[in-house]
TINULO-841058 format. One line per field, with one value per residue: residue in one letter; x, y, z of N, C-alpha, C in turn; residue number from 0. Coordinates in pm, 1 decimal, always signed. Atoms other than C-alpha are relative to their C-alpha. Layout:
BEGIN
code [A / ...] $
nx [X / ...] $
ny [Y / ...] $
nz [Z / ...] $
cax [X / ...] $
cay [Y / ...] $
caz [Z / ...] $
cx [X / ...] $
cy [Y / ...] $
cz [Z / ...] $
pos [NUM / ...] $
***
This chain:
BEGIN
code [M / T / N / C / L / T / E / I / V / L / E / K / Q / A / S / L / A / I / Y / K / K / Q / T / L / N / Q / K / S / F / L / I / D / F / I / S / V / T / Q / K / E / N / S / T / F / S / A / T / T / I / D / N / G / A / A / L / S / R / T / D / I / F / V / N / L / D / A / P / Y / A / K / T / S / L / Q / G / I / F / E / T / T / N / Q / Q / I / A / D / H / H / S / I / I / N / H / H / A / P / F / C / E / S / M / Q / H / Y / R / G / I / A / N / D / S / S / T / G / I / F / N / G / K / V / I / I / E / K / N / A / Q / K / S / I / V / N / Q / L / N / K / N / L / L / L / S / N / K / A / T / I / N / T / K / P / E / L / E / I / Y / A / D / D / V / K / A / S / H / G / A / T / V / G / Q / L / D / E / Q / A / L / F / Y / L / Q / S / R / G / I / E / T / N / D / A / R / Q / L / L / I / D / G / F / L / Y / A / I / F / S / T / I / K / N / K / N / I / A / E / Y / L / R / T / P] $
nx [+77.0 / +23.7 / +62.9 / +35.9 / +70.8 / +50.4 / +64.0 / +78.6 / +71.0 / +87.3 / +42.1 / +138.1 / +56.5 / -87.1 / +57.8 / -101.2 / +38.0 / -115.9 / +29.7 / -114.5 / +14.8 / -110.9 / -10.1 / -131.1 / -1.6 / +41.6 / -112.1 / -23.1 / +73.2 / +29.6 / +61.5 / +33.4 / +73.4 / +42.1 / +53.8 / +69.8 / +59.1 / +86.4 / +51.5 / +139.4 / +54.9 / -91.7 / +51.2 / -104.6 / +45.7 / -106.6 / +42.4 / -111.3 / +16.4 / -106.6 / +2.0 / -136.6 / -80.1 / +33.2 / +67.2 / +13.1 / +72.6 / +28.6 / +64.2 / +36.9 / +38.3 / +55.2 / +52.2 / +87.9 / -27.1 / +77.4 / +133.7 / +31.6 / -100.3 / +55.4 / -99.2 / +56.3 / -99.6 / +57.4 / -105.7 / +20.1 / -114.0 / +17.3 / -109.6 / -6.7 / -105.2 / -3.3 / -13.6 / +72.7 / +22.4 / +47.0 / +37.4 / +46.6 / +22.9 / +57.3 / +44.2 / +38.6 / +83.7 / -26.6 / +76.0 / +137.6 / +38.5 / -94.2 / +51.4 / -97.7 / +55.1 / -92.9 / +61.6 / -104.2 / +45.7 / -110.0 / +17.3 / -106.3 / +0.5 / -100.9 / -16.5 / -39.3 / +72.7 / +26.0 / +34.8 / +43.8 / +33.7 / +22.8 / +49.1 / +36.5 / +19.9 / +70.6 / -20.1 / +116.4 / +30.5 / +18.7 / +142.1 / +42.2 / -87.7 / +61.2 / -97.7 / +43.7 / -111.0 / +48.5 / -100.2 / +59.8 / -106.6 / +29.6 / -91.6 / +2.1 / -56.2 / +33.5 / -116.2 / -28.0 / +49.0 / +23.7 / +26.0 / +49.8 / +37.9 / +31.4 / +21.6 / +43.6 / +0.3 / +76.7 / +12.5 / +93.2 / +137.8 / +75.4 / -78.9 / +53.2 / -111.0 / +35.9 / -110.4 / +43.4 / -99.2 / +52.5 / -94.1 / +79.9 / -54.5 / +68.9 / +138.8 / +6.1 / +108.9 / -46.5 / -101.2 / +70.2 / +71.2 / -96.5 / -42.8 / +111.2 / +2.6 / -113.5 / -124.5 / -89.5 / +2.7 / -98.5 / +44.0 / +116.7 / -50.5 / -66.8 / +104.0 / +57.5 / -102.2 / -6.7 / +118.1 / -20.1 / -99.0 / +43.6 / +46.5 / -114.3 / -53.4 / +98.6 / -3.8 / -116.8 / +49.7 / -96.9 / +10.7 / -134.4 / -49.7 / +80.6 / -43.4 / -134.5 / +12.7 / +74.2 / -81.9 / -87.6] $
ny [-25.0 / -141.7 / -24.3 / -142.2 / -60.2 / -135.1 / -58.0 / -116.3 / -72.4 / -101.2 / -98.0 / -43.8 / -33.5 / +44.2 / +103.4 / +70.3 / +123.0 / +68.9 / +108.8 / +91.2 / +107.6 / +91.7 / +95.0 / +64.4 / +131.8 / +106.5 / +49.0 / -103.9 / +2.8 / -136.5 / -27.4 / -142.6 / -44.1 / -139.9 / -46.3 / -127.3 / -64.8 / -107.5 / -97.0 / -41.2 / -35.0 / +36.9 / +102.2 / +83.4 / +112.4 / +80.0 / +98.4 / +91.5 / +100.6 / +95.5 / +120.9 / +45.6 / +62.8 / +135.7 / -20.8 / -140.8 / -22.3 / -141.9 / -33.6 / -140.5 / -23.4 / -136.2 / -50.7 / -116.3 / -50.9 / -119.9 / +7.9 / -28.8 / +54.2 / +99.7 / +77.8 / +91.3 / +93.7 / +89.3 / +60.3 / +119.1 / +91.6 / +103.6 / +94.5 / +112.5 / +97.9 / +31.2 / -126.1 / -27.7 / -142.0 / -3.4 / -136.7 / -14.9 / -138.8 / -26.7 / -138.3 / -28.6 / -117.5 / -48.3 / -122.7 / +6.4 / -60.2 / +37.4 / +94.9 / +80.8 / +87.9 / +90.9 / +76.4 / +71.5 / +106.7 / +89.2 / +102.6 / +100.4 / +98.4 / +106.0 / +48.9 / -117.7 / -27.7 / -138.2 / -12.0 / -130.6 / -4.2 / -138.9 / -10.5 / -133.8 / -5.7 / -122.3 / -14.8 / -38.4 / -142.1 / -31.1 / +4.2 / -53.1 / +48.1 / +67.6 / +95.8 / +92.2 / +88.0 / +97.4 / +71.5 / +93.0 / +75.6 / +97.4 / +111.7 / +40.2 / +134.5 / +86.1 / +11.1 / -131.1 / -16.4 / -133.7 / -6.4 / -133.7 / -12.3 / -134.4 / +3.5 / -120.1 / -1.5 / -119.3 / -25.4 / -111.2 / +48.8 / -83.0 / +4.8 / +69.9 / +82.4 / +117.2 / +64.6 / +116.2 / +61.5 / +103.3 / +72.4 / +73.3 / +20.1 / -75.3 / +39.1 / +83.8 / -47.0 / -121.3 / +42.9 / +61.9 / -105.4 / -71.4 / +91.0 / +16.4 / -120.4 / +6.0 / -43.8 / +111.7 / +36.6 / -77.3 / -140.3 / -7.6 / +7.8 / -125.7 / -101.1 / +18.3 / -39.7 / -147.2 / -50.5 / +24.8 / -95.1 / -136.9 / -61.6 / -70.2 / -102.5 / -105.4 / -98.2 / -87.5 / -116.6 / -37.8 / +103.8 / +40.0 / +94.6 / +123.1 / +71.5 / +54.0 / +113.1 / +107.0 / +56.9 / +108.9] $
nz [-121.6 / -24.2 / -129.6 / +5.0 / -112.1 / +26.4 / -117.9 / +40.6 / -105.2 / +58.2 / -100.2 / +6.7 / +130.5 / +109.6 / +86.2 / +78.4 / +70.2 / +55.5 / +92.3 / +13.2 / +98.6 / -25.5 / +111.5 / -4.2 / +63.7 / -90.8 / -80.0 / -100.1 / -125.3 / -43.7 / -129.1 / +6.8 / -118.5 / +6.3 / -127.1 / +19.6 / -116.7 / +47.9 / -96.0 / +17.2 / +131.0 / +108.2 / +91.9 / +60.4 / +81.6 / +60.5 / +99.7 / +23.3 / +105.1 / -33.0 / +82.9 / +25.1 / -105.7 / -42.7 / -127.8 / -37.8 / -125.5 / -19.9 / -127.6 / -16.9 / -138.9 / -3.5 / -126.2 / +8.8 / -134.4 / -31.6 / +60.9 / +140.8 / +92.3 / +91.4 / +74.3 / +99.3 / +52.8 / +100.1 / +79.8 / +82.3 / +13.6 / +101.0 / -13.2 / +93.7 / -30.3 / -143.0 / -71.9 / -123.7 / -26.6 / -138.7 / -36.3 / -138.1 / -40.6 / -131.9 / -14.8 / -137.4 / -23.9 / -135.7 / -26.1 / +52.2 / +128.3 / +106.6 / +98.7 / +72.8 / +102.3 / +66.6 / +109.1 / +73.4 / +88.8 / +33.3 / +102.7 / -11.9 / +108.4 / -9.1 / -138.3 / -76.7 / -124.1 / -36.5 / -141.4 / -51.0 / -142.4 / -37.6 / -137.4 / -45.3 / -144.9 / -39.6 / -143.5 / -79.8 / +17.0 / +142.7 / +31.3 / +130.1 / +107.1 / +114.1 / +52.2 / +104.9 / +38.2 / +98.2 / +80.2 / +95.1 / +64.8 / +105.2 / +21.2 / +140.7 / +9.2 / -113.2 / -88.4 / -60.1 / -137.2 / -55.3 / -143.9 / -30.6 / -141.1 / -49.5 / -144.3 / -71.2 / -146.2 / -31.4 / -143.2 / -14.6 / +14.2 / +94.9 / +122.9 / +116.6 / +47.5 / +80.2 / +70.8 / +75.6 / +88.6 / +89.8 / +87.4 / +97.8 / +133.4 / +103.9 / +21.5 / +119.8 / +85.3 / +67.1 / +95.8 / +111.7 / +73.1 / +83.8 / +106.3 / +93.8 / +83.5 / +90.9 / -63.6 / -31.9 / -141.7 / -76.2 / -2.4 / -87.9 / -138.7 / -32.8 / -19.1 / -133.1 / -97.0 / +4.1 / -69.0 / -143.0 / -51.5 / +28.2 / -124.3 / -59.4 / +90.7 / +22.7 / -109.3 / +16.9 / +72.3 / +102.7 / +102.6 / +43.5 / -100.4 / +10.8 / +119.2 / -27.9 / -92.6 / +66.6 / +106.7 / -50.2] $
cax [+14687.7 / +14529.7 / +14441.7 / +14250.1 / +14135.3 / +13915.8 / +13817.5 / +13543.7 / +13416.2 / +13117.3 / +13062.3 / +12729.6 / +12528.6 / +12809.7 / +12724.2 / +12934.5 / +12866.4 / +13130.3 / +13134.4 / +13358.1 / +13396.2 / +13610.9 / +13727.6 / +14056.0 / +14166.4 / +14068.8 / +14416.3 / +14388.4 / +14271.2 / +14106.1 / +14035.0 / +13854.2 / +13741.5 / +13543.4 / +13476.5 / +13222.4 / +13132.8 / +12840.1 / +12742.0 / +12411.1 / +12211.4 / +12491.6 / +12430.3 / +12643.9 / +12592.4 / +12809.7 / +12759.4 / +12979.9 / +13008.6 / +13207.1 / +13282.0 / +13656.6 / +13922.1 / +13938.7 / +13837.5 / +13703.5 / +13592.6 / +13425.1 / +13341.7 / +13152.8 / +13116.9 / +12891.0 / +12823.9 / +12524.6 / +12633.2 / +12395.3 / +12028.9 / +11901.4 / +12204.8 / +12126.2 / +12322.8 / +12256.6 / +12458.0 / +12389.2 / +12578.4 / +12604.2 / +12825.2 / +12861.5 / +13069.3 / +13179.1 / +13411.3 / +13521.2 / +13512.9 / +13406.2 / +13254.2 / +13196.5 / +13005.4 / +12962.4 / +12816.7 / +12740.5 / +12536.2 / +12507.0 / +12215.4 / +12342.5 / +12114.4 / +11742.5 / +11580.9 / +11845.9 / +11783.0 / +11972.0 / +11906.5 / +12083.5 / +12004.0 / +12234.3 / +12181.7 / +12396.7 / +12441.1 / +12637.5 / +12731.4 / +12940.5 / +13085.2 / +13116.4 / +12993.4 / +12830.6 / +12788.9 / +12588.7 / +12579.3 / +12422.2 / +12368.2 / +12186.6 / +12199.8 / +11946.4 / +12054.7 / +11812.0 / +11838.6 / +11796.4 / +11420.6 / +11239.4 / +11500.1 / +11405.9 / +11580.6 / +11535.8 / +11749.0 / +11710.4 / +11924.1 / +11806.5 / +12007.2 / +12008.0 / +12166.3 / +12261.5 / +12409.5 / +12319.0 / +12670.9 / +12666.1 / +12605.2 / +12453.5 / +12472.4 / +12259.4 / +12201.3 / +12029.9 / +12022.8 / +11844.3 / +11918.5 / +11662.6 / +11684.2 / +11456.9 / +11077.0 / +10976.5 / +11132.5 / +11040.4 / +11253.0 / +11232.0 / +11465.0 / +11440.8 / +11636.2 / +11557.9 / +11751.9 / +11610.2 / +11665.4 / +11574.9 / +11202.1 / +11153.6 / +10821.6 / +10976.8 / +11269.5 / +11032.2 / +10829.8 / +11139.2 / +11252.9 / +10905.9 / +10951.8 / +11264.5 / +11529.3 / +11828.3 / +11855.8 / +12175.1 / +12037.6 / +11711.1 / +11899.2 / +12105.8 / +11793.6 / +11648.6 / +11977.6 / +11995.4 / +11641.5 / +11731.7 / +12027.7 / +11840.7 / +11699.2 / +12047.8 / +12168.5 / +11844.6 / +11910.0 / +12232.9 / +12142.7 / +12463.9 / +12406.8 / +12776.5 / +12869.2 / +12582.8 / +12697.1 / +13058.4 / +12955.0 / +12725.0 / +12990.2 / +13172.2] $
cay [+14446.6 / +14789.0 / +14914.6 / +15247.9 / +15474.2 / +15781.1 / +16004.5 / +16264.5 / +16527.8 / +16736.6 / +17052.7 / +17230.5 / +17257.2 / +17100.4 / +16869.6 / +16604.1 / +16335.3 / +16076.0 / +15818.2 / +15513.2 / +15280.6 / +14975.7 / +14774.4 / +14616.3 / +14302.0 / +13966.3 / +13903.2 / +14206.5 / +14246.8 / +14558.0 / +14665.4 / +15002.1 / +15180.5 / +15506.5 / +15691.4 / +15976.9 / +16216.3 / +16451.9 / +16767.3 / +16953.2 / +16971.2 / +16817.1 / +16587.8 / +16297.0 / +16049.6 / +15768.7 / +15563.0 / +15256.4 / +15046.8 / +14730.5 / +14474.2 / +14415.0 / +14238.8 / +13877.4 / +13991.8 / +14336.8 / +14452.6 / +14790.7 / +14922.8 / +15249.1 / +15382.0 / +15687.1 / +15885.6 / +16120.1 / +16335.9 / +16633.9 / +16695.7 / +16699.7 / +16524.2 / +16305.2 / +16023.2 / +15809.8 / +15500.4 / +15309.5 / +15078.9 / +14789.9 / +14483.6 / +14244.5 / +13928.5 / +13657.3 / +13354.7 / +13310.0 / +13675.6 / +13785.9 / +14130.5 / +14215.1 / +14530.3 / +14629.9 / +14947.6 / +15081.3 / +15397.9 / +15537.9 / +15772.0 / +15965.9 / +16270.6 / +16332.5 / +16423.5 / +16247.0 / +16039.5 / +15752.4 / +15550.6 / +15244.6 / +15080.8 / +14816.8 / +14580.0 / +14275.9 / +14034.3 / +13710.4 / +13476.8 / +13160.2 / +13051.2 / +13401.0 / +13544.7 / +13874.8 / +13994.6 / +14280.3 / +14351.8 / +14686.3 / +14784.9 / +15088.8 / +15175.4 / +15428.6 / +15547.8 / +15632.8 / +16008.7 / +15982.8 / +16038.4 / +16118.7 / +15926.2 / +15801.1 / +15489.7 / +15297.3 / +14999.0 / +14775.0 / +14510.3 / +14330.7 / +14060.8 / +13843.1 / +13500.1 / +13419.4 / +13076.5 / +12779.3 / +12793.1 / +13163.2 / +13280.3 / +13590.9 / +13656.0 / +13948.0 / +14073.9 / +14408.6 / +14493.4 / +14744.4 / +14817.0 / +15060.8 / +15206.2 / +15508.1 / +15482.6 / +15745.6 / +15647.5 / +15535.4 / +15243.0 / +14975.5 / +14718.8 / +14438.4 / +14199.6 / +13978.3 / +13715.0 / +13575.9 / +13490.5 / +13661.0 / +13652.8 / +13363.2 / +13501.9 / +13840.4 / +13667.7 / +13459.3 / +13769.1 / +13949.4 / +13642.0 / +13607.2 / +13959.7 / +13853.0 / +13958.9 / +13725.8 / +13540.3 / +13714.3 / +14055.1 / +13981.9 / +13881.9 / +14199.2 / +14412.7 / +14261.3 / +14312.8 / +14675.6 / +14730.4 / +14578.4 / +14816.3 / +15122.6 / +15182.5 / +15286.1 / +15474.4 / +15671.3 / +15846.6 / +16008.2 / +16360.8 / +16428.8 / +16237.8 / +16241.8 / +16072.8 / +15826.1 / +15734.0 / +15690.3 / +15462.1 / +15261.1 / +15203.1 / +14865.7] $
caz [+13959.9 / +14015.1 / +14363.4 / +14371.9 / +14653.7 / +14602.1 / +14895.0 / +14845.1 / +15089.7 / +14982.6 / +15183.7 / +15230.3 / +14903.9 / +14700.2 / +14409.5 / +14235.4 / +13973.7 / +13885.8 / +13605.3 / +13588.6 / +13290.8 / +13361.3 / +13057.6 / +13172.8 / +12991.3 / +13140.4 / +13280.4 / +13508.3 / +13867.5 / +14012.2 / +14370.3 / +14384.8 / +14702.7 / +14701.7 / +15027.8 / +15035.1 / +15318.6 / +15264.3 / +15449.8 / +15455.1 / +15131.3 / +14924.4 / +14628.0 / +14508.1 / +14225.1 / +14091.6 / +13776.0 / +13730.0 / +13413.5 / +13481.1 / +13210.2 / +13230.9 / +13444.7 / +13557.1 / +13904.5 / +13990.6 / +14333.6 / +14382.0 / +14730.0 / +14782.0 / +15137.0 / +15188.2 / +15506.0 / +15500.8 / +15794.1 / +15774.4 / +15687.3 / +15328.2 / +15182.2 / +14880.8 / +14721.9 / +14415.2 / +14320.8 / +14001.0 / +13774.7 / +13533.3 / +13548.2 / +13254.8 / +13291.6 / +13048.0 / +13049.5 / +13413.9 / +13517.5 / +13864.7 / +13918.9 / +14285.0 / +14388.0 / +14752.5 / +14898.8 / +15245.4 / +15295.0 / +15647.1 / +15719.3 / +16020.6 / +15989.4 / +15926.3 / +15592.2 / +15381.3 / +15069.3 / +14909.8 / +14594.1 / +14455.2 / +14122.1 / +13972.8 / +13681.0 / +13610.2 / +13320.2 / +13360.3 / +13074.9 / +13032.4 / +13371.9 / +13512.9 / +13843.5 / +13932.1 / +14290.6 / +14441.2 / +14814.7 / +14901.3 / +15263.1 / +15403.0 / +15773.1 / +15905.0 / +16248.9 / +16529.8 / +16471.1 / +16093.7 / +16091.7 / +15764.9 / +15564.0 / +15216.1 / +15083.2 / +14756.2 / +14659.6 / +14353.2 / +14183.9 / +13867.3 / +13690.5 / +13379.6 / +13347.5 / +12987.6 / +13064.9 / +13283.6 / +13428.6 / +13518.5 / +13875.4 / +14030.0 / +14404.1 / +14520.1 / +14873.6 / +14932.5 / +15304.0 / +15526.5 / +15891.6 / +16029.3 / +16378.9 / +16318.8 / +16325.4 / +16067.4 / +15734.3 / +15382.1 / +15270.2 / +15001.8 / +14852.2 / +14600.6 / +14381.4 / +14081.8 / +13887.6 / +13563.6 / +13198.5 / +12874.0 / +12804.1 / +12560.4 / +12433.7 / +12360.5 / +12189.2 / +11976.0 / +11884.3 / +11755.5 / +11562.0 / +11406.8 / +11271.2 / +11083.1 / +11334.8 / +11368.5 / +11701.4 / +11814.6 / +11716.9 / +11898.3 / +12214.6 / +12197.1 / +12158.6 / +12474.8 / +12661.0 / +12544.2 / +12667.4 / +13003.7 / +13043.8 / +12915.4 / +13263.3 / +13374.7 / +13067.1 / +13035.6 / +13368.8 / +13244.2 / +13137.7 / +12943.9 / +12618.0 / +12521.9 / +12849.2 / +12811.3 / +12460.3 / +12574.0 / +12860.4 / +12633.1 / +12364.3 / +12409.7] $
cx [-10.7 / -76.4 / -25.5 / -71.3 / -39.7 / -72.8 / -66.5 / -68.7 / -80.1 / -48.8 / -144.6 / -36.8 / +91.0 / -67.3 / +110.0 / -60.5 / +126.8 / -47.0 / +125.3 / -33.3 / +124.1 / +2.3 / +138.8 / -5.5 / -21.2 / +116.9 / +30.4 / -85.5 / -17.1 / -65.9 / -21.8 / -85.5 / -27.8 / -65.8 / -58.6 / -57.4 / -78.5 / -51.2 / -139.3 / -33.3 / +97.0 / -59.9 / +115.6 / -64.4 / +120.4 / -62.1 / +120.9 / -37.2 / +118.7 / -12.8 / +140.0 / +58.1 / -45.0 / -77.7 / -3.2 / -84.7 / -15.1 / -74.9 / -28.3 / -57.0 / -43.0 / -51.8 / -82.6 / -3.5 / -83.3 / -133.2 / -1.6 / +112.0 / -64.6 / +113.1 / -69.9 / +112.6 / -69.1 / +112.5 / -45.1 / +125.0 / -37.9 / +121.1 / -12.7 / +113.4 / -3.5 / +21.0 / -80.8 / -8.3 / -72.1 / -26.3 / -57.6 / -18.9 / -57.2 / -34.6 / -50.9 / -82.2 / +20.1 / -89.9 / -140.0 / -13.0 / +99.8 / -64.2 / +115.0 / -71.6 / +112.5 / -75.7 / +111.9 / -63.3 / +120.8 / -37.9 / +117.8 / -16.4 / +109.9 / +7.3 / +38.1 / -91.2 / -15.8 / -51.1 / -45.1 / -36.5 / -10.6 / -64.0 / -27.1 / -28.8 / -64.2 / +7.4 / -125.3 / -41.7 / -32.7 / -146.4 / -26.0 / +96.2 / -82.6 / +106.3 / -66.4 / +120.5 / -53.9 / +117.2 / -71.9 / +110.4 / -54.2 / +108.1 / -13.8 / +55.2 / -41.4 / +114.9 / +35.7 / -66.7 / -18.2 / -28.8 / -42.9 / -53.1 / -22.1 / -37.0 / -46.5 / +12.8 / -63.2 / -17.2 / -89.1 / -141.7 / -85.2 / +80.1 / -83.2 / +114.7 / -52.0 / +125.6 / -52.6 / +109.9 / -68.3 / +114.8 / -83.8 / +73.5 / -70.9 / -139.6 / -11.2 / -111.4 / +39.8 / +103.9 / -65.7 / -71.6 / +95.3 / +47.4 / -108.9 / -15.5 / +125.0 / +132.5 / +82.1 / +5.2 / +95.9 / -39.4 / -119.5 / +41.9 / +63.7 / -99.9 / -62.4 / +98.5 / +10.8 / -119.0 / +10.7 / +92.9 / -43.0 / -44.0 / +110.6 / +44.4 / -96.7 / +2.2 / +114.6 / -39.7 / +93.7 / +6.7 / +136.3 / +61.3 / -75.0 / +44.5 / +137.4 / -9.2 / -66.1 / +84.4 / +92.0 / +146.5] $
cy [+149.8 / +15.1 / +149.7 / +42.3 / +141.6 / +48.4 / +131.9 / +59.2 / +110.8 / +92.2 / +43.9 / +48.0 / -35.7 / -112.6 / -62.7 / -124.8 / -62.4 / -116.3 / -84.5 / -109.9 / -88.8 / -107.7 / -64.7 / -137.5 / -109.7 / -75.4 / +95.2 / -23.5 / +144.3 / -0.8 / +151.1 / +37.3 / +149.3 / +35.7 / +139.3 / +48.1 / +121.0 / +86.5 / +45.8 / +38.8 / -27.2 / -113.8 / -74.6 / -108.5 / -69.3 / -101.0 / -84.5 / -100.8 / -94.9 / -122.8 / -49.5 / -69.5 / -143.6 / +4.3 / +149.3 / +9.6 / +150.8 / +17.6 / +149.1 / +17.3 / +144.7 / +30.9 / +125.6 / +63.5 / +120.6 / -5.2 / +36.6 / -40.0 / -110.6 / -72.6 / -99.4 / -85.3 / -90.7 / -59.6 / -124.2 / -85.4 / -110.6 / -91.9 / -112.0 / -93.1 / -36.1 / +126.6 / +0.8 / +150.6 / +11.9 / +144.5 / +2.8 / +148.2 / +3.0 / +147.9 / +17.8 / +128.5 / +42.8 / +116.4 / -12.0 / +63.1 / -29.5 / -104.6 / -78.5 / -93.8 / -86.3 / -80.3 / -61.4 / -109.6 / -83.2 / -101.4 / -95.7 / -105.3 / -103.2 / -54.5 / +112.9 / +20.1 / +149.9 / +6.6 / +142.6 / -15.1 / +146.7 / +8.6 / +145.0 / -7.9 / +134.7 / +10.6 / +55.5 / +145.0 / +38.4 / -13.3 / +65.3 / -39.3 / -66.9 / -87.6 / -87.0 / -80.4 / -109.7 / -61.1 / -101.7 / -65.5 / -95.4 / -107.2 / -45.5 / -140.0 / -79.3 / -13.7 / +132.0 / +10.8 / +147.1 / -14.6 / +142.5 / +4.7 / +146.4 / -6.8 / +135.7 / -24.0 / +131.9 / +11.2 / +121.4 / -51.3 / +83.3 / +12.7 / -62.5 / -78.8 / -120.1 / -60.4 / -124.4 / -51.5 / -106.6 / -62.3 / -82.9 / -16.7 / +92.8 / -56.5 / -77.2 / +45.4 / +126.7 / -34.1 / -61.7 / +105.1 / +73.7 / -87.3 / -16.8 / +120.9 / +9.6 / +46.0 / -122.7 / -22.8 / +84.7 / +147.2 / +17.6 / -4.2 / +132.3 / +112.2 / -10.1 / +40.9 / +151.5 / +62.0 / -16.4 / +104.1 / +145.0 / +72.7 / +75.5 / +114.5 / +117.2 / +106.8 / +99.2 / +116.9 / +43.7 / -112.1 / -45.7 / -100.6 / -132.0 / -84.7 / -62.7 / -123.4 / -118.9 / -71.2 / -108.3 / +41.0] $
cz [+22.2 / +130.7 / +11.7 / +127.9 / -38.2 / +124.4 / -39.4 / +122.9 / -66.5 / +110.7 / -27.4 / -140.3 / -118.4 / -78.5 / -84.5 / -62.6 / -56.9 / -86.3 / -14.7 / -99.8 / +9.4 / -107.3 / -4.7 / -67.1 / +105.4 / +63.3 / +116.1 / +124.7 / +48.1 / +136.8 / +6.6 / +120.6 / -10.8 / +132.7 / -17.9 / +133.3 / -47.4 / +114.0 / -43.3 / -144.4 / -116.1 / -81.8 / -63.7 / -84.3 / -62.1 / -95.5 / -37.4 / -108.0 / +10.5 / -89.2 / -36.1 / +121.6 / +27.5 / +130.6 / +27.9 / +125.7 / +18.8 / +131.7 / +4.0 / +140.5 / +12.8 / +140.0 / -26.0 / +139.3 / +40.3 / -75.4 / -148.3 / -97.5 / -83.9 / -70.9 / -91.6 / -58.0 / -100.9 / -83.6 / -74.1 / +9.8 / -97.3 / +4.6 / -102.8 / +44.2 / +148.1 / +83.6 / +130.0 / +17.1 / +133.7 / +40.4 / +141.2 / +29.7 / +140.9 / +5.5 / +142.6 / +6.0 / +145.7 / +40.5 / -60.3 / -138.0 / -112.5 / -91.9 / -63.0 / -95.9 / -55.6 / -105.7 / -82.9 / -84.6 / -44.2 / -105.8 / +8.8 / -108.7 / +25.7 / +142.9 / +94.3 / +121.9 / +19.9 / +143.2 / +29.2 / +146.4 / +41.0 / +136.7 / +34.8 / +149.1 / +33.9 / +152.4 / +69.2 / -22.7 / -144.6 / -40.4 / -136.7 / -113.5 / -110.0 / -66.4 / -106.4 / -47.0 / -91.3 / -75.6 / -88.6 / -82.4 / -105.4 / -2.7 / -145.4 / -21.7 / +122.0 / +98.9 / +67.9 / +137.1 / +33.1 / +149.2 / +33.6 / +142.6 / +36.6 / +148.0 / +52.2 / +150.1 / +42.7 / +151.2 / +28.3 / -26.4 / -95.2 / -128.9 / -111.5 / -61.3 / -78.0 / -60.0 / -71.0 / -90.7 / -84.8 / -77.3 / -96.3 / -131.3 / -98.4 / -22.1 / -131.8 / -94.4 / -74.9 / -106.2 / -123.3 / -84.7 / -94.0 / -115.6 / -105.2 / -91.0 / -88.3 / +57.9 / +38.0 / +151.3 / +83.1 / +9.7 / +93.7 / +146.6 / +41.7 / +21.0 / +138.9 / +109.5 / +5.6 / +72.4 / +151.3 / +61.6 / -16.7 / +127.0 / +71.1 / -90.3 / -17.1 / +108.6 / -14.3 / -89.8 / -112.4 / -104.3 / -51.4 / +97.1 / -9.9 / -118.8 / +19.6 / +90.3 / -66.6 / -105.1 / +54.9 / -3.2] $
pos [0 / 1 / 2 / 3 / 4 / 5 / 6 / 7 / 8 / 9 / 10 / 11 / 12 / 13 / 14 / 15 / 16 / 17 / 18 / 19 / 20 / 21 / 22 / 23 / 24 / 25 / 26 / 27 / 28 / 29 / 30 / 31 / 32 / 33 / 34 / 35 / 36 / 37 / 38 / 39 / 40 / 41 / 42 / 43 / 44 / 45 / 46 / 47 / 48 / 49 / 50 / 51 / 52 / 53 / 54 / 55 / 56 / 57 / 58 / 59 / 60 / 61 / 62 / 63 / 64 / 65 / 66 / 67 / 68 / 69 / 70 / 71 / 72 / 73 / 74 / 75 / 76 / 77 / 78 / 79 / 80 / 81 / 82 / 83 / 84 / 85 / 86 / 87 / 88 / 89 / 90 / 91 / 92 / 93 / 94 / 95 / 96 / 97 / 98 / 99 / 100 / 101 / 102 / 103 / 104 / 105 / 106 / 107 / 108 / 109 / 110 / 111 / 112 / 113 / 114 / 115 / 116 / 117 / 118 / 119 / 120 / 121 / 122 / 123 / 124 / 125 / 126 / 127 / 128 / 129 / 130 / 131 / 132 / 133 / 134 / 135 / 136 / 137 / 138 / 139 / 140 / 141 / 142 / 143 / 144 / 145 / 146 / 147 / 148 / 149 / 150 / 151 / 152 / 153 / 154 / 155 / 156 / 157 / 158 / 159 / 160 / 161 / 162 / 163 / 164 / 165 / 166 / 167 / 168 / 169 / 170 / 171 / 172 / 173 / 174 / 175 / 176 / 177 / 178 / 179 / 180 / 181 / 182 / 183 / 184 / 185 / 186 / 187 / 188 / 189 / 190 / 191 / 192 / 193 / 194 / 195 / 196 / 197 / 198 / 199 / 200 / 201 / 202 / 203 / 204 / 205 / 206 / 207 / 208 / 209 / 210 / 211 / 212 / 213 / 214 / 215] $
***
């Protein structure tokens, strides 16, 4: 059992990017809480790769406390057997002219479960806020489960905000096309999965970090 707490305070014009790769064995349990407070014109980004532990729970709590603060949360969770991967986030827009982005992709196989619950709260004084939230998921088994719940609470009247979620299977036509070109079924499935996850890995500017996170 691992219980982690990370507290981050970004002062004016500070910038921080963190990367977490979680590959604990499937007899382990993980509870991980990250708290972030941002001041004026600060920038924070977090990338989480989660494919270990029997049960993993990741909570990220962000306060945008001053104008022009920006935060970006993205991640991947891959579950097999009877794993449970649970991702929760809350972003509070307390000040005007702030931006937040969330983009998570999940893959569930066997009898496993993936969970995404992202919540953004735009307070009354947080005018001119920009919010984007997206969660896309693949089910590779009829017994796998994905629970997704993107949420927006908007109390300001001059904002740009969007959110969305999808749950689906591998494209059978694309799979057939690859097989018709002589690619083995398992290799074809993996190519489609890699393409699905590329949307996350492609945003990582440091190629060494991207390669490390991509490696099983």
